[in-house]
DOMARLUM-444016 format. One record per residue (C-alpha): residue number from 1; residue in three letters; x, y, z. Coordinates in Angstrom, 2 decimals. Layout:
<atoms>
<atom n="NUM" res="ALA" x="X" y="Y" z="Z"/>
...
</atoms>
This chain:
<atoms>
<atom n="1" res="MET" x="-140.79" y="172.70" z="17.75"/>
<atom n="2" res="ASN" x="-143.95" y="172.60" z="19.85"/>
<atom n="3" res="GLU" x="-143.63" y="171.01" z="23.31"/>
<atom n="4" res="ASN" x="-146.51" y="168.60" z="22.66"/>
<atom n="5" res="LEU" x="-144.92" y="167.52" z="19.42"/>
<atom n="6" res="LYS" x="-141.56" y="167.04" z="21.14"/>
<atom n="7" res="SER" x="-143.14" y="164.89" z="23.84"/>
<atom n="8" res="VAL" x="-144.41" y="162.51" z="21.14"/>
<atom n="9" res="PHE" x="-141.62" y="162.78" z="18.56"/>
<atom n="10" res="TYR" x="-138.61" y="162.06" z="20.77"/>
<atom n="11" res="PRO" x="-140.00" y="158.89" z="22.39"/>
<atom n="12" res="LEU" x="-141.04" y="157.58" z="18.95"/>
<atom n="13" res="LEU" x="-137.57" y="158.36" z="17.61"/>
<atom n="14" res="LEU" x="-136.00" y="156.46" z="20.52"/>
<atom n="15" res="LEU" x="-138.36" y="153.52" z="19.94"/>
<atom n="16" res="LEU" x="-137.42" y="153.36" z="16.25"/>
<atom n="17" res="ALA" x="-133.71" y="153.55" z="17.12"/>
<atom n="18" res="LEU" x="-134.04" y="150.69" z="19.62"/>
<atom n="19" res="LEU" x="-135.98" y="148.57" z="17.12"/>
<atom n="20" res="ALA" x="-133.31" y="149.22" z="14.48"/>
<atom n="21" res="LEU" x="-130.59" y="148.27" z="16.98"/>
<atom n="22" res="TRP" x="-132.51" y="145.08" z="17.76"/>
<atom n="23" res="VAL" x="-132.76" y="144.09" z="14.09"/>
<atom n="24" res="VAL" x="-129.08" y="144.90" z="13.45"/>
<atom n="25" res="ALA" x="-127.99" y="142.94" z="16.53"/>
<atom n="26" res="VAL" x="-129.87" y="139.84" z="15.45"/>
<atom n="27" res="ARG" x="-129.05" y="139.92" z="11.75"/>
<atom n="28" res="ASN" x="-125.54" y="141.35" z="11.52"/>
<atom n="29" res="TRP" x="-123.90" y="140.70" z="14.88"/>
<atom n="30" res="GLY" x="-125.00" y="137.09" z="15.20"/>
<atom n="31" res="VAL" x="-126.74" y="137.32" z="18.56"/>
<atom n="32" res="PRO" x="-128.19" y="133.84" z="19.26"/>
<atom n="33" res="ASN" x="-131.96" y="133.39" z="19.00"/>
<atom n="34" res="TYR" x="-132.27" y="132.15" z="22.60"/>
<atom n="35" res="ILE" x="-130.73" y="135.40" z="23.89"/>
<atom n="36" res="LEU" x="-132.47" y="137.86" z="21.58"/>
<atom n="37" res="PRO" x="-135.09" y="136.47" z="19.19"/>
<atom n="38" res="SER" x="-135.68" y="138.22" z="15.90"/>
<atom n="39" res="PHE" x="-138.28" y="140.96" z="15.70"/>
<atom n="40" res="GLU" x="-140.29" y="138.96" z="13.17"/>
<atom n="41" res="SER" x="-140.44" y="135.88" z="15.40"/>
<atom n="42" res="VAL" x="-141.62" y="137.99" z="18.34"/>
<atom n="43" res="LEU" x="-144.39" y="139.51" z="16.22"/>
<atom n="44" res="ALA" x="-145.38" y="136.03" z="14.99"/>
<atom n="45" res="ALA" x="-145.52" y="134.74" z="18.58"/>
<atom n="46" res="LEU" x="-147.65" y="137.69" z="19.67"/>
<atom n="47" res="ARG" x="-150.02" y="137.15" z="16.73"/>
<atom n="48" res="ARG" x="-150.26" y="133.44" z="17.51"/>
<atom n="49" res="GLY" x="-150.81" y="134.10" z="21.19"/>
<atom n="50" res="TYR" x="-153.27" y="136.98" z="21.19"/>
<atom n="51" res="ILE" x="-155.06" y="136.85" z="17.86"/>
<atom n="52" res="GLU" x="-155.25" y="133.08" z="17.42"/>
<atom n="53" res="GLY" x="-156.04" y="132.60" z="21.11"/>
<atom n="54" res="ALA" x="-153.13" y="130.62" z="22.54"/>
<atom n="55" res="PHE" x="-152.78" y="132.99" z="25.53"/>
<atom n="56" res="TRP" x="-156.43" y="133.49" z="26.38"/>
<atom n="57" res="LYS" x="-156.99" y="130.00" z="27.79"/>
<atom n="58" res="ASP" x="-154.25" y="130.66" z="30.35"/>
<atom n="59" res="PHE" x="-155.48" y="134.16" z="31.14"/>
<atom n="60" res="GLY" x="-158.37" y="132.93" z="33.32"/>
<atom n="61" res="TYR" x="-156.12" y="130.64" z="35.33"/>
<atom n="62" res="THR" x="-153.60" y="133.42" z="35.89"/>
<atom n="63" res="MET" x="-156.25" y="135.92" z="36.96"/>
<atom n="64" res="SER" x="-157.90" y="133.45" z="39.34"/>
<atom n="65" res="SER" x="-154.53" y="132.57" z="40.90"/>
<atom n="66" res="MET" x="-153.75" y="136.25" z="41.30"/>
<atom n="67" res="LEU" x="-157.13" y="136.95" z="42.90"/>
<atom n="68" res="ILE" x="-156.78" y="134.02" z="45.32"/>
<atom n="69" res="GLY" x="-153.29" y="135.22" z="46.29"/>
<atom n="70" res="TYR" x="-154.54" y="138.77" z="46.81"/>
<atom n="71" res="VAL" x="-157.43" y="137.65" z="49.01"/>
<atom n="72" res="CYS" x="-155.14" y="135.37" z="51.03"/>
<atom n="73" res="GLY" x="-152.58" y="138.13" z="51.48"/>
<atom n="74" res="CYS" x="-155.19" y="140.66" z="52.59"/>
<atom n="75" res="SER" x="-156.69" y="138.12" z="54.99"/>
<atom n="76" res="VAL" x="-153.31" y="137.33" z="56.56"/>
<atom n="77" res="ALA" x="-152.56" y="141.06" z="56.86"/>
<atom n="78" res="PHE" x="-155.93" y="141.68" z="58.53"/>
<atom n="79" res="VAL" x="-155.51" y="138.82" z="61.02"/>
<atom n="80" res="THR" x="-151.92" y="139.87" z="61.79"/>
<atom n="81" res="THR" x="-153.03" y="143.46" z="62.36"/>
<atom n="82" res="MET" x="-155.85" y="142.38" z="64.66"/>
<atom n="83" res="ALA" x="-153.47" y="140.17" z="66.65"/>
<atom n="84" res="ALA" x="-150.91" y="142.96" z="66.93"/>
<atom n="85" res="ALA" x="-153.59" y="145.40" z="68.04"/>
<atom n="86" res="LYS" x="-154.66" y="143.04" z="70.83"/>
<atom n="87" res="VAL" x="-151.11" y="142.37" z="72.01"/>
<atom n="88" res="THR" x="-149.69" y="145.90" z="71.95"/>
<atom n="89" res="ARG" x="-151.14" y="148.83" z="73.82"/>
<atom n="90" res="LEU" x="-151.86" y="151.28" z="71.02"/>
<atom n="91" res="PRO" x="-154.10" y="154.26" z="71.63"/>
<atom n="92" res="PRO" x="-157.48" y="154.23" z="69.89"/>
<atom n="93" res="VAL" x="-157.57" y="155.93" z="66.52"/>
<atom n="94" res="SER" x="-159.80" y="158.71" z="67.87"/>
<atom n="95" res="ALA" x="-157.07" y="159.64" z="70.38"/>
<atom n="96" res="LEU" x="-154.47" y="160.16" z="67.66"/>
<atom n="97" res="LYS" x="-153.73" y="163.51" z="66.13"/>
<atom n="98" res="PRO" x="-154.36" y="163.82" z="62.35"/>
<atom n="99" res="THR" x="-150.62" y="163.87" z="61.63"/>
<atom n="100" res="GLU" x="-150.15" y="160.62" z="63.54"/>
<atom n="101" res="LEU" x="-152.69" y="158.88" z="61.32"/>
<atom n="102" res="VAL" x="-150.39" y="159.46" z="58.35"/>
<atom n="103" res="SER" x="-147.23" y="158.44" z="60.19"/>
<atom n="104" res="PRO" x="-147.78" y="154.93" z="61.58"/>
<atom n="105" res="ILE" x="-144.30" y="154.56" z="63.09"/>
<atom n="106" res="ARG" x="-144.75" y="157.66" z="65.20"/>
<atom n="107" res="ALA" x="-148.25" y="156.53" z="66.19"/>
<atom n="108" res="CYS" x="-146.99" y="153.13" z="67.38"/>
<atom n="109" res="THR" x="-144.29" y="154.64" z="69.56"/>
<atom n="110" res="TRP" x="-146.59" y="157.20" z="71.18"/>
<atom n="111" res="ARG" x="-147.47" y="156.42" z="74.80"/>
</atoms>
């Protein structure tokens, strides 16, 4: 079998086996719906959420919250770095060797 075909066939075979195990676990083994919902109910929820638009109204709120958190985190990291640079006596970046630019721990301990 061709290597490219194997790289597609085996993952698809594993996916089908896991889906079959999921269906068997829900239908035959009596796994409760709150632990493992049925495959059909998951597909219905995805259709309701993405195609009918139940998820899209929350998407903007989630993205804006994520962007605000990212900006706040970067700002705190920048201010903390500036404060640490003023307090400690680090050499200027131009005085560092190229290997020390990649290894920040070694650069901070260099005197």
